[in-house]
N, CA, C and O of each residue as an XYZ file, in Angstrom:
736
protein
N     -91.537    -74.659     47.326
C     -92.197    -74.158     45.910
C     -92.442    -72.910     46.274
O     -92.608    -72.620     47.459
N     -92.498    -71.954     45.224
C     -92.446    -70.409     45.624
C     -94.097    -70.303     44.907
O     -94.518    -71.025     44.003
N     -94.711    -69.398     45.476
C     -95.673    -68.959     45.067
C     -96.038    -67.496     43.941
O     -95.811    -66.365     44.370
N     -96.469    -67.651     42.860
C     -96.394    -66.607     42.002
C     -97.676    -66.348     41.483
O     -98.302    -67.230     40.896
N     -98.214    -64.970     41.685
C     -99.655    -64.710     41.551
C     -99.662    -63.751     40.115
O    -100.708    -63.174     39.818
N     -98.514    -63.619     39.292
C     -98.478    -62.902     38.150
C     -97.912    -61.421     38.260
O     -97.463    -60.789     37.304
N     -97.997    -60.979     39.513
C     -97.322    -59.584     40.007
C     -96.152    -59.947     40.846
O     -95.049    -59.442     40.638
N     -96.369    -60.820     41.797
C     -95.286    -60.990     42.706
C     -95.164    -62.622     42.794
O     -95.929    -63.529     42.465
N     -93.912    -62.591     43.361
C     -93.202    -64.113     43.575
C     -93.006    -64.187     45.333
O     -92.532    -63.183     45.865
N     -93.279    -65.069     45.984
C     -93.284    -65.149     47.337
C     -92.233    -66.251     47.434
O     -92.376    -67.306     46.816
N     -91.228    -66.019     48.173
C     -90.186    -67.152     48.470
C     -90.439    -67.361     49.837
O     -91.587    -67.209     50.254
N     -89.408    -67.729     50.690
C     -89.529    -68.132     51.926
C     -89.419    -66.873     53.230
O     -89.957    -66.850     54.338
N     -88.508    -65.904     52.572
C     -88.374    -64.822     53.576
C     -88.631    -63.367     52.835
O     -88.799    -62.341     53.494
N     -88.644    -63.395     51.319
C     -88.867    -62.535     50.454
C     -89.902    -62.671     49.539
O     -90.345    -63.701     49.031
N     -90.286    -61.347     49.364
C     -91.196    -61.148     48.067
C     -90.557    -60.403     46.930
O     -89.892    -59.375     47.053
N     -90.788    -60.936     45.980
C     -90.203    -60.355     44.595
C     -91.257    -59.762     44.056
O     -92.160    -60.539     43.744
N     -91.467    -58.448     43.810
C     -92.420    -57.751     43.160
C     -91.991    -56.797     42.078
O     -90.817    -56.441     41.986
N     -92.936    -56.380     41.258
C     -92.500    -55.293     40.235
C     -92.107    -54.036     40.861
O     -92.599    -53.557     41.883
N     -90.989    -53.458     40.006
C     -90.484    -52.206     40.273
C     -91.494    -51.082     40.015
O     -92.076    -51.085     38.930
N     -91.761    -50.101     40.929
C     -92.557    -48.963     40.702
C     -91.668    -47.668     40.946
O     -90.718    -47.502     41.711
N     -92.337    -46.727     39.968
C     -91.452    -45.342     39.981
C     -91.138    -44.956     41.498
O     -90.074    -44.369     41.694
N     -91.846    -45.192     42.436
C     -91.816    -44.848     43.968
C     -90.542    -45.327     44.576
O     -90.023    -44.670     45.479
N     -89.897    -46.660     44.049
C     -88.974    -47.203     44.237
C     -87.625    -46.520     43.764
O     -86.574    -46.716     44.375
N     -87.700    -45.769     42.728
C     -86.532    -45.032     42.115
C     -85.620    -44.301     43.097
O     -84.417    -44.322     42.837
N     -86.071    -43.598     44.293
C     -85.034    -42.950     45.007
C     -84.279    -43.996     46.036
O     -83.168    -43.697     46.473
N     -84.904    -45.200     46.396
C     -84.134    -46.282     47.103
C     -83.356    -47.137     46.035
O     -82.281    -47.509     46.505
N     -83.519    -47.471     45.025
C     -82.723    -47.724     44.154
C     -81.490    -47.059     43.607
O     -80.496    -47.667     43.211
N     -81.661    -45.620     43.622
C     -80.606    -44.846     43.414
C     -79.653    -44.883     44.512
O     -78.456    -44.853     44.227
N     -80.039    -44.947     45.793
C     -79.352    -44.766     47.108
C     -78.432    -46.216     47.184
O     -77.278    -46.301     47.606
N     -79.291    -47.340     46.645
C     -78.779    -48.471     46.840
C     -77.351    -48.596     45.947
O     -76.244    -48.876     46.407
N     -77.649    -48.343     44.700
C     -76.915    -48.302     43.581
C     -75.619    -47.368     43.780
O     -74.564    -47.711     43.248
N     -75.690    -46.226     44.521
C     -74.753    -45.255     44.722
C     -74.014    -45.829     46.000
O     -72.878    -45.393     46.186
N     -74.442    -46.619     46.776
C     -73.864    -47.006     48.112
C     -72.248    -47.696     47.387
O     -72.117    -48.380     46.372
N     -71.305    -47.255     48.247
C     -69.966    -47.639     47.643
C     -69.793    -49.083     47.525
O     -69.167    -49.540     46.569
N     -70.247    -49.764     48.333
C     -70.136    -51.218     48.467
C     -70.764    -51.818     47.221
O     -70.057    -52.238     46.305
N     -71.974    -51.855     47.190
C     -72.785    -51.882     46.115
C     -72.454    -51.576     44.524
O     -72.528    -52.300     43.531
N     -72.123    -50.418     44.672
C     -71.390    -49.750     43.356
C     -70.399    -50.759     42.872
O     -70.509    -51.474     41.877
N     -69.274    -50.700     43.850
C     -68.074    -51.696     43.522
C     -68.688    -52.964     42.998
O     -68.681    -53.150     41.782
N     -69.185    -53.797     43.758
C     -69.567    -55.221     43.397
C     -70.273    -55.302     42.353
O     -70.257    -56.398     41.793
N     -71.010    -54.340     41.820
C     -72.034    -54.290     40.770
C     -71.327    -53.715     39.451
O     -71.885    -53.602     38.360
N     -70.079    -53.392     39.725
C     -69.235    -52.919     38.523
C     -69.715    -51.782     37.768
O     -69.589    -51.658     36.550
N     -70.390    -50.783     38.718
C     -70.742    -49.768     37.951
C     -69.792    -48.731     37.724
O     -68.922    -48.582     38.581
N     -69.802    -47.805     36.479
C     -69.032    -46.948     35.845
C     -69.067    -45.626     36.720
O     -68.014    -45.188     37.183
N     -70.210    -45.027     36.935
C     -70.377    -43.689     37.531
C     -71.621    -43.522     38.183
O     -72.621    -44.109     37.769
N     -71.649    -42.752     39.193
C     -72.883    -42.395     40.183
C     -73.984    -42.121     39.045
O     -73.929    -41.739     37.876
N     -75.207    -42.566     40.101
C     -76.671    -42.297     39.164
C     -77.299    -41.209     39.768
O     -77.054    -40.873     40.927
N     -78.209    -40.561     38.940
C     -78.874    -39.564     39.243
C     -80.469    -40.395     39.253
O     -80.605    -41.567     38.899
N     -81.466    -39.608     39.679
C     -82.624    -40.334     39.639
C     -83.223    -40.543     38.203
O     -83.951    -41.517     38.010
N     -82.943    -39.661     37.189
C     -83.069    -39.624     35.891
C     -82.336    -40.959     35.289
O     -82.952    -41.637     34.466
N     -81.142    -41.299     35.664
C     -80.615    -42.488     35.258
C     -81.563    -43.755     35.731
O     -81.990    -44.718     35.093
N     -81.685    -43.446     36.813
C     -82.657    -44.590     37.439
C     -83.831    -44.804     36.499
O     -84.075    -45.898     35.989
N     -84.556    -43.685     36.295
C     -85.839    -43.911     35.499
C     -85.693    -44.562     34.220
O     -86.495    -45.384     33.776
N     -84.416    -44.083     33.516
C     -84.209    -44.717     32.214
C     -83.979    -45.904     32.342
O     -84.524    -46.778     31.667
N     -83.101    -46.108     33.267
C     -82.584    -47.750     33.683
C     -83.706    -48.662     33.847
O     -83.772    -49.757     33.289
N     -84.599    -48.174     34.637
C     -85.768    -49.078     34.743
C     -86.868    -49.382     33.707
O     -87.527    -50.419     33.621
N     -86.939    -48.290     32.943
C     -87.778    -48.359     31.669
C     -87.069    -49.119     30.920
O     -87.770    -49.949     30.341
N     -85.757    -49.204     30.639
C     -85.125    -50.322     29.701
C     -85.317    -51.913     30.478
O     -85.657    -52.961     29.928
N     -85.016    -51.713     31.753
C     -85.058    -53.111     32.384
C     -86.332    -53.912     32.211
O     -86.349    -55.143     32.215
N     -87.630    -52.974     32.027
C     -89.015    -53.427     32.027
C     -89.223    -53.732     30.383
O     -90.058    -54.585     30.085
N     -88.569    -53.133     29.440
C     -88.540    -53.378     28.174
C     -87.682    -54.723     27.665
O     -88.029    -55.436     26.723
N     -86.696    -54.884     28.345
C     -85.597    -55.995     27.981
C     -85.801    -57.082     29.093
O     -85.147    -58.120     28.994
N     -86.520    -56.944     29.968
C     -86.599    -58.211     30.947
C     -87.223    -58.047     32.023
O     -87.985    -57.082     31.961
N     -87.226    -58.718     33.237
C     -88.171    -58.775     34.258
C     -87.384    -58.384     35.435
O     -86.680    -59.180     36.057
N     -87.535    -56.983     35.764
C     -87.235    -56.475     36.994
C     -87.997    -56.695     38.254
O     -89.224    -56.606     38.216
N     -87.299    -57.013     39.516
C     -88.028    -56.775     40.641
C     -87.286    -56.234     41.936
O     -86.097    -56.354     42.232
N     -88.136    -55.714     42.509
C     -87.645    -55.220     43.940
C     -87.746    -56.449     44.909
O     -88.729    -57.190     44.892
N     -86.579    -56.648     45.837
C     -86.633    -57.496     46.762
C     -87.199    -56.921     47.926
O     -86.712    -55.906     48.425
N     -88.242    -57.523     48.418
C     -89.020    -56.861     49.758
C     -88.669    -58.007     50.966
O     -88.676    -59.212     50.713
N     -88.419    -57.565     52.061
C     -88.222    -58.119     53.142
C     -88.379    -57.141     54.523
O     -88.065    -55.953     54.594
N     -88.884    -57.882     55.466
C     -89.183    -56.953     56.684
C     -90.039    -55.774     56.400
O     -89.871    -54.718     57.011
N     -91.013    -55.932     55.430
C     -92.137    -54.877     55.113
C     -91.632    -53.820     54.412
O     -92.296    -52.783     54.426
N     -90.300    -53.857     53.619
C     -89.746    -52.814     52.895
C     -88.955    -53.179     51.737
O     -88.455    -54.293     51.888
N     -88.702    -52.694     50.764
C     -87.633    -52.930     49.714
C     -86.443    -52.805     50.308
O     -86.106    -51.882     51.049
N     -85.609    -54.008     49.890
C     -84.256    -53.939     50.414
C     -83.231    -53.900     49.115
O     -82.268    -53.134     49.165
N     -83.424    -54.648     48.069
C     -82.592    -54.649     46.960
C     -83.491    -54.948     45.731
O     -84.706    -54.753     45.709
N     -82.731    -55.457     44.686
C     -83.168    -55.646     43.311
C     -82.656    -56.985     42.942
O     -81.834    -57.588     43.632
N     -83.199    -57.475     41.751
C     -83.260    -58.650     41.073
C     -83.937    -58.637     40.027
O     -84.827    -57.803     39.864
N     -83.580    -59.741     38.951
C     -84.315    -59.806     37.854
C     -83.564    -60.668     36.858
O     -82.422    -61.112     36.982
N     -84.445    -60.834     35.804
C     -83.644    -61.387     34.546
C     -83.644    -60.674     33.366
O     -84.550    -59.859     33.191
N     -82.599    -60.865     32.330
C     -82.608    -59.833     31.297
C     -81.698    -60.558     30.278
O     -81.299    -61.686     30.567
N     -81.365    -60.020     29.171
C     -80.700    -60.884     28.090
C     -81.439    -61.988     27.678
O     -80.808    -62.990     27.343
N     -82.636    -61.998     27.637
C     -83.296    -63.177     27.154
C     -82.890    -63.625     25.688
O     -82.833    -62.803     24.774
N     -82.617    -64.936     25.515
C     -82.428    -65.469     24.220
C     -83.568    -66.720     24.245
O     -83.439    -67.898     24.578
N     -84.580    -66.065     23.818
C     -85.726    -67.288     23.772
C     -85.511    -68.315     22.981
O     -86.050    -69.376     23.294
N     -84.879    -68.271     22.064
C     -84.684    -69.631     20.960
C     -83.932    -70.443     21.823
O     -84.115    -71.659     21.761
N     -82.964    -69.896     22.766
C     -82.026    -70.897     23.543
C     -82.472    -71.266     24.665
O     -82.101    -72.324     25.174
N     -83.481    -70.328     25.330
C     -84.207    -70.742     26.607
C     -83.268    -70.263     27.638
O     -83.111    -70.872     28.697
N     -82.594    -69.095     27.316
C     -81.573    -68.702     28.158
C     -81.597    -67.328     28.561
O     -81.727    -66.533     27.631
N     -81.479    -66.711     30.040
C     -81.430    -65.538     30.348
C     -80.368    -65.239     31.390
O     -79.765    -66.116     32.009
N     -80.165    -63.771     31.553
C     -79.199    -63.478     32.518
C     -79.785    -63.005     33.785
O     -80.787    -62.291     33.812
N     -79.068    -63.461     34.979
C     -79.491    -62.908     36.304
C     -78.783    -61.851     37.022
O     -77.558    -61.963     37.064
N     -79.338    -60.817     37.610
C     -78.557    -60.098     38.474
C     -79.288    -59.962     40.030
O     -80.426    -60.293     40.362
N     -78.367    -59.446     40.717
C     -78.994    -59.335     42.089
C     -78.207    -58.506     43.067
O     -76.991    -58.691     43.027
N     -78.667    -57.613     43.952
C     -77.910    -57.136     45.024
C     -78.949    -56.953     46.102
O     -80.135    -57.044     45.784
N     -78.616    -56.711     47.316
C     -79.350    -56.455     48.616
C     -78.876    -54.839     48.706
O     -77.661    -54.731     48.540
N     -79.362    -53.947     48.863
C     -78.844    -52.469     48.926
C     -78.948    -52.036     50.633
O     -78.237    -51.169     51.142
N     -79.755    -52.658     51.206
C     -80.029    -52.083     52.451
C     -78.918    -52.843     53.334
O     -78.979    -54.068     53.432
N     -77.958    -52.149     53.942
C     -77.005    -52.539     54.883
C     -77.413    -53.412     55.933
O     -76.970    -54.536     56.169
N     -78.519    -52.630     56.688
C     -78.993    -53.478     58.038
C     -79.394    -54.712     57.898
O     -79.643    -55.367     58.910
N     -79.534    -55.266     56.638
C     -80.055    -56.669     56.720
C     -79.406    -57.528     55.832
O     -79.985    -58.470     55.291
N     -77.924    -57.176     55.610
C     -76.888    -57.902     54.969
C     -76.584    -58.947     56.119
O     -76.431    -58.715     57.318
N     -76.536    -60.156     55.448
C     -76.249    -61.545     56.323
C     -77.323    -62.234     56.876
O     -77.201    -63.274     57.523
N     -78.655    -61.520     56.564
C     -79.814    -62.244     57.091
C     -80.298    -63.401     56.054
O     -81.288    -64.055     56.382
N     -79.781    -63.630     55.069
C     -80.040    -64.707     54.180
C     -81.078    -64.327     52.987
O     -81.516    -65.084     52.121
N     -81.334    -63.026     53.170
C     -82.509    -62.655     52.005
C     -81.908    -62.546     50.650
O     -82.774    -62.525     49.776
N     -80.780    -62.476     50.244
C     -80.069    -62.606     49.126
C     -80.123    -63.815     48.620
O     -80.368    -64.032     47.434
N     -79.889    -64.738     49.519
C     -80.173    -66.331     48.962
C     -81.433    -66.701     48.752
O     -81.707    -67.487     47.846
N     -82.307    -66.211     49.518
C     -83.818    -66.600     49.597
C     -84.440    -65.915     48.121
O     -85.342    -66.465     47.489
N     -83.811    -64.659     47.711
C     -84.413    -64.118     46.492
C     -83.742    -64.887     45.245
O     -84.437    -65.133     44.259
N     -82.403    -65.262     45.293
C     -81.960    -65.996     44.274
C     -82.548    -67.233     44.143
O     -82.690    -67.550     42.962
N     -83.037    -68.240     45.136
C     -83.623    -69.447     44.814
C     -84.897    -68.990     44.539
O     -85.424    -69.632     43.631
N     -85.661    -67.998     45.061
C     -86.884    -67.656     44.364
C     -86.981    -67.367     42.876
O     -87.803    -67.796     42.067
N     -86.066    -66.631     42.719
C     -85.918    -66.255     41.084
C     -85.608    -67.301     40.108
O     -86.099    -67.359     38.981
N     -84.653    -68.233     40.673
C     -84.259    -69.438     40.099
C     -85.685    -70.425     39.721
O     -86.091    -70.835     38.634
N     -86.230    -70.599     41.124
C     -87.661    -71.322     40.632
C     -88.413    -70.796     39.650
O     -89.057    -71.508     38.880
N     -88.396    -69.567     39.594
C     -89.578    -68.515     38.741
C     -88.873    -68.738     37.266
O     -89.528    -69.067     36.277
N     -87.684    -68.550     37.255
C     -86.946    -68.701     35.782
C     -87.142    -70.425     35.373
O     -87.581    -70.609     34.237
N     -86.916    -71.398     36.017
C     -86.876    -72.686     35.193
C     -88.585    -73.211     35.618
O     -89.025    -73.982     34.766
N     -89.401    -72.965     36.572
C     -90.660    -73.508     36.666
C     -91.876    -72.902     35.778
O     -92.799    -73.542     35.274
N     -91.638    -71.472     35.715
C     -92.655    -70.594     35.136
C     -92.312    -70.276     33.785
O     -93.073    -70.353     32.822
N     -91.101    -69.907     33.777
C     -90.614    -69.125     32.402
C     -89.825    -70.360     31.424
O     -89.284    -70.090     30.352
N     -89.873    -71.593     31.951
C     -89.197    -72.657     31.436
C     -87.965    -72.540     30.583
O     -87.813    -72.969     29.439
N     -86.990    -71.791     31.445
C     -85.827    -71.547     31.053
C     -84.738    -72.931     31.110
O     -84.821    -73.795     31.983
N     -83.796    -72.940     30.082
C     -83.041    -73.845     30.209
C     -81.677    -73.741     30.951
O     -81.079    -74.709     31.421
N     -81.237    -72.381     31.002
C     -80.164    -72.258     31.767
C     -80.202    -70.644     31.951
O     -80.568    -69.833     31.100
N     -79.731    -70.368     33.284
C     -79.680    -69.112     33.703
C     -78.224    -68.609     33.943
O     -77.470    -69.385     34.530
N     -77.752    -67.402     33.554
C     -76.214    -67.360     33.802
C     -76.181    -65.982     34.376
O     -77.172    -65.257     34.465
N     -74.856    -65.639     34.796
C     -74.584    -64.082     35.302
C     -73.085    -64.153     35.049
O     -72.376    -65.138     34.841
N     -72.760    -62.759     35.125
C     -71.491    -62.153     35.187
C     -71.170    -61.696     36.297
O     -72.094    -61.049     36.790
N     -69.913    -61.761     37.161
C     -69.446    -60.995     38.291
C     -68.043    -60.788     38.202
O     -67.303    -61.354     37.397
N     -67.721    -59.993     39.021
C     -66.220    -59.680     39.464
C     -65.839    -60.770     40.339
O     -66.421    -61.143     41.358
N     -64.624    -61.302     39.729
C     -63.973    -62.593     40.227
C     -63.774    -62.466     41.723
O     -63.917    -63.450     42.449
N     -63.390    -61.065     42.284
C     -63.052    -61.159     43.506
C     -64.074    -60.635     44.421
O     -63.799    -60.041     45.463
N     -65.381    -60.897     43.957
C     -66.442    -60.735     44.952
C     -66.808    -62.280     45.728
O     -67.751    -62.977     45.352
N     -66.000    -62.615     46.722
C     -65.749    -63.746     47.208
C     -67.417    -64.236     47.866
O     -68.016    -65.304     47.741
N     -67.812    -62.955     48.587
C     -69.198    -63.341     49.343
C     -69.992    -63.798     48.208
O     -70.362    -64.972     48.199
N     -70.291    -63.037     47.279
C     -71.619    -63.616     46.186
C     -71.101    -64.755     45.410
O     -71.968    -65.427     44.851
N     -69.767    -65.150     45.240
C     -69.283    -66.359     44.786
C     -69.695    -67.448     45.715
O     -70.135    -68.488     45.225
N     -69.599    -67.316     46.990
C     -69.961    -68.373     48.086
C     -71.548    -68.757     47.631
O     -71.962    -69.851     47.247
N     -72.241    -67.585     47.788
C     -73.709    -67.838     47.484
C     -73.989    -68.354     46.500
O     -74.626    -69.391     46.687
N     -73.727    -68.005     45.037
C     -73.949    -68.614     43.768
C     -73.680    -70.264     43.704
O     -74.407    -71.061     43.110
N     -72.452    -70.597     44.462
C     -71.793    -71.775     44.294
C     -72.828    -72.603     45.253
O     -73.169    -73.681     44.767
N     -73.301    -72.335     46.333
C     -74.269    -72.695     47.455
C     -75.446    -72.972     46.622
O     -76.061    -74.023     46.801
N     -75.787    -72.201     45.806
C     -77.134    -72.190     45.039
C     -77.270    -73.100     44.068
O     -78.352    -73.515     43.653
N     -75.620    -73.605     43.479
C     -75.799    -74.599     42.566
C     -74.944    -74.203     41.337
O     -74.601    -75.126     40.597
N     -74.585    -73.026     41.050
C     -74.215    -72.452     40.034
C     -72.703    -72.781     39.807
O     -71.991    -72.648     40.802
N     -72.125    -73.178     38.685
C     -70.906    -73.511     38.197
C     -70.287    -72.480     37.246
O     -70.834    -71.779     36.395
N     -69.128    -72.564     37.578
C     -68.238    -71.520     36.626
C     -67.928    -72.022     35.338
O     -67.443    -73.122     35.070
N     -68.307    -70.957     34.437
C     -68.279    -71.592     32.898
C     -66.878    -70.801     32.418
O     -66.060    -71.513     31.836
N     -66.592    -69.623     32.581
C     -65.358    -68.923     32.221
C     -64.865    -67.953     33.118
O     -65.613    -67.323     33.865
N     -63.710    -67.811     33.082
C     -62.887    -66.470     33.452
C     -62.305    -65.703     32.452
O     -61.412    -66.072     31.690
N     -62.888    -64.543     32.488
C     -62.432    -63.505     31.485
C     -61.452    -62.598     32.233
O     -61.882    -61.836     33.099
N     -60.130    -62.652     31.927
C     -59.089    -62.020     32.493
C     -59.187    -60.267     32.309
O     -59.558    -59.643     31.315
N     -58.801    -59.837     33.395
C     -58.756    -58.133     33.401
C     -59.703    -57.365     32.488
O     -59.397    -56.665     31.523
N     -61.077    -57.667     33.045
C     -62.329    -57.046     32.436
C     -62.705    -55.563     33.101
O     -63.213    -54.647     32.455
N     -62.422    -55.511     34.255
C     -62.724    -54.166     34.796
C     -61.608    -53.595     35.857
O     -61.144    -54.183     36.834
N     -61.321    -52.301     35.387
C     -60.457    -51.612     36.337
C     -61.103    -50.891     37.516
O     -61.896    -49.959     37.381
N     -60.723    -51.368     38.622
C     -60.892    -51.130     40.007
C     -59.808    -51.187     40.749
O     -58.829    -51.901     40.530
N     -60.014    -50.166     41.963
C     -58.887    -49.999     42.649
C     -57.522    -50.095     42.478
O     -56.672    -50.593     43.216
N     -57.412    -49.472     41.247
C     -56.037    -49.414     40.848
C     -55.248    -50.798     40.086
O     -54.057    -50.918     39.797
N     -56.262    -51.665     39.908
C     -55.919    -52.985     39.123
C     -57.334    -53.520     38.402
O     -58.498    -53.176     38.609
N     -56.792    -54.458     37.510
C     -57.663    -54.949     36.504
C     -58.043    -56.455     37.246
O     -57.209    -57.279     37.623
N     -59.506    -56.578     37.346
C     -60.140    -57.404     37.984
C     -60.802    -58.295     36.878
O     -61.510    -57.809     35.997
N     -60.516    -59.680     36.987
C     -61.192    -60.583     36.165
C     -62.877    -60.863     36.276
O     -63.424    -60.798     37.376
N     -63.537    -61.135     35.212
C     -65.008    -61.478     35.255
C     -65.038    -62.999     35.305
O     -64.164    -63.716     34.818
N     -66.153    -63.433     35.957
C     -66.565    -64.827     36.091
C     -67.859    -64.993     35.293
O     -68.702    -64.122     35.507
N     -68.156    -65.898     34.458
C     -69.340    -66.263     34.033
C     -69.762    -67.818     34.701
O     -69.186    -68.901     34.591
N     -70.890    -67.472     35.359
C     -71.575    -68.678     35.841
C     -72.899    -69.016     35.439
O     -73.757    -68.138     35.346
N     -73.149    -70.253     35.184
C     -74.493    -70.657     34.898
C     -75.089    -71.847     35.794
O     -74.392    -72.520     36.555
N     -76.334    -72.004     35.626
C     -77.030    -73.074     36.333
C     -78.043    -73.688     35.267
O     -78.438    -72.883     34.423
N     -78.503    -74.941     35.181
C     -79.635    -75.484     34.638
C     -80.513    -75.911     35.566
O     -80.127    -76.156     36.709
N     -81.710    -76.045     35.221
C     -82.764    -76.784     35.918
C     -82.446    -78.083     36.788
O     -82.767    -78.207     37.969
N     -81.741    -79.068     35.999
C     -81.161    -80.214     36.780
C     -80.121    -79.820     37.625
O     -79.825    -80.664     38.471
N     -79.428    -78.692     37.640
C     -78.140    -78.512     38.694
C     -79.036    -77.880     39.957
O     -78.818    -78.109     41.147
N     -80.081    -77.041     39.424
C     -80.715    -76.372     40.475
C     -81.697    -77.125     41.485
O     -81.944    -76.656     42.597
N     -82.251    -78.347     41.014
C     -82.998    -79.159     41.353
C     -82.764    -79.394     42.842
O     -83.462    -79.017     43.783
N     -81.592    -80.123     42.854
C     -81.435    -80.798     44.210
C     -81.225    -79.555     45.201
O     -81.749    -79.678     46.308
N     -80.631    -78.555     44.978
C     -80.506    -77.367     46.030
C     -81.773    -76.971     46.230
O     -82.064    -76.863     47.421
N     -82.773    -76.674     45.326
C     -84.134    -76.015     45.561
C     -84.688    -77.192     46.309
O     -85.550    -76.869     47.127
N     -84.432    -78.410     46.246
C     -85.071    -79.281     47.018
C     -84.864    -79.504     48.602
O     -85.699    -79.868     49.430
N     -83.388    -79.151     48.795
C     -82.977    -79.152     50.171
C     -83.452    -78.089     50.708
O     -83.484    -78.150     51.937
N     -83.950    -76.843     50.114
C     -84.243    -75.529     50.883
C     -85.683    -75.398     50.473
O     -86.172    -74.282     50.648
N     -86.403    -76.269     49.994
C     -87.935    -76.328     49.737
C     -88.474    -75.207     48.703
O     -89.479    -74.528     48.911
N     -87.788    -75.133     47.748
C     -88.082    -74.371     46.406
C     -88.463    -75.261     45.425
O     -88.737    -74.855     44.296
């Protein structure tokens, strides 16, 4: 079970908290990191003004969070594209601090956000879009219980070739056994 106090959500290893303007330089650095940039399928580098505008939109259109671990911000996650009638939202996530990659913080943040989406927001389905060649992320999503709903061929031009997109989703029922296994 995750703890939610209205401002922060505590997972096992991470805390998801509201994005503050003081986070903007870190977000810019993370999003401009070449590997994060590629896997998130960004089109151009970000300025601080781009980040400010993007975060304002994220607050207006969804629920953005900073992922905190080891006493500092390490990445971003959130829900957006809400379809209230259908009780559906889209999820996004990345860990931007390279020195914490591989420590399980992304998986913890993912399960924490799923618990929040299903238990607090009463969503019926959470979906995400991703580049099909992001094998590390795909393994994490499948481990969390996501299933592949669709493959959209040749959606993004990257590294001299077109890359497919995948649409994955999960329901509370699909999430429940995984969350129970890990104690969320």
